[in-house]
C-alpha positions, 0 to 999 in steps of 0.5 A: 408748371408743366405736368407730364404723366407716364405709366411704366411697368404698370406704375404711374408716375408724374414729372413736373417741369418748371415753366422756365425749362424746356425738356421736350427733347429729353422727354420725347422717348417717353411719349409711348408711355404717356398717361392721364395726369389725373391718376395717383402717382407712385412717385413725383419728380419736380424738375426745377431751375439750378438756383432752386436746389443747393447741396445740403450740408453734412452729407454721408456718402452711401454709394458711388458708381462709375460705369464707363464715364457715367457716374452716380453718387448717392448720399444721405442727408442729416434728416434722412433724405437722399442726395444724388449727383449724376455726372457724365465724362467728369462733368456734373449733369444733374443733382436730385434731392429725394424723400427717404422712400423716393416718393417725391424728388426735386431735380436740377439739370446742369448739362446733358438734359436727357442723361440727367433726366433719364438717370434721375427717373430710373433711380427714382423708379427703381427705388420707389417701386421695389417694395411693390414686387417690381424690379428694374433689370440691366438686361436685353429682352427678346419677345418670341411666341408671346413670351419675353426672354431676358439675357443677363450678364456683366457689362461687356458680356454680350447681352445686346449681341446675343439679342441681335443674334436672335433677331437675325437668326430666330424668325419671329423674334422681336426686341422688347428692350435692350438695357433696362426692362421692368419685371413685375410679379403680379397678384396671381404670382406670375411674372411679366416683363415690360418695355421702358423709356430707358434702353441704353444705346439702342433706341427701343422705347416700346410700351409692351409687356409679356409673360416672362418665359425664361432668364439666361445668364450669359458668360463668354466662352470658346464653346456653346453650352447651356444648363438649368439653374435651380434654387439658390443658384437661380436666385443668385444669378438674378441679383447682380442685374437688378437695380436697387438700394439694398442697404435700405431695408424696405427696398431690400425686402421688396427686391428679395421678394421679387427675386425669390418669386422670379427664381421660383416660378421662371426657368433660369439658365446659364449660357456659356457662349460664343457670339455666333448663330449657334449660340442663339439657336441653342438658347432659343431651342432650349428656352422655347422648345422650337424655332421658326 
């Protein structure tokens, strides 16, 4: 058994791979997050041969998501464990059996090694760390003047486009992550955003972290306008972009604590925008108070 250790968002986890399997290519972009395997992990994922993991009987489906050909189905077993199936373009990619709290899981990969492994680890990370004041966001993140700025929105809204506009027009800006950053509320109540091994279609796997300077919810519009969100409006802007099994009380309570802390301590904005330079300059000036 090959044992790999990684730290993401300040949380250490372990990936154990059966000796008969070669996942070196699928694990390549995890290299910046490699850590000593002697640490105590928040969770463990065991990658096993297909024959070692069969579908349990009596499953109750709880969640089924199909996002542009990428499908995740989550079911509950009779004894309270989690059964997950990952499919890509209609073909089964991997299956995972996880403990009720996602602290332990077994994954069998059937096709598309990187897709199955990354989805399994993203789900397990999001679920296992939710009670630890941690959230996995669906967002693009720009670093600028020592702070991280998150751009949120529905798929196709233009998060990556707006981030690219910052990179092009706002001197000194850098891409931290383009799809799945981690946000964590620290013991002193401050929020930090972390790069992760999961970055969608843009290969940006950076092991860096920054204090959160602001969050922007994007909406396509024929004009550029920005306004501050406060209270329940700020809280509500965060929820759709955070991954989690909200029908599970422990996970839901943890995410609520993180969302509430973030909405209470970090400026949250709503940006109606065009995909142009003016939109990037408007958000940069509003969020940071300066441009270079």
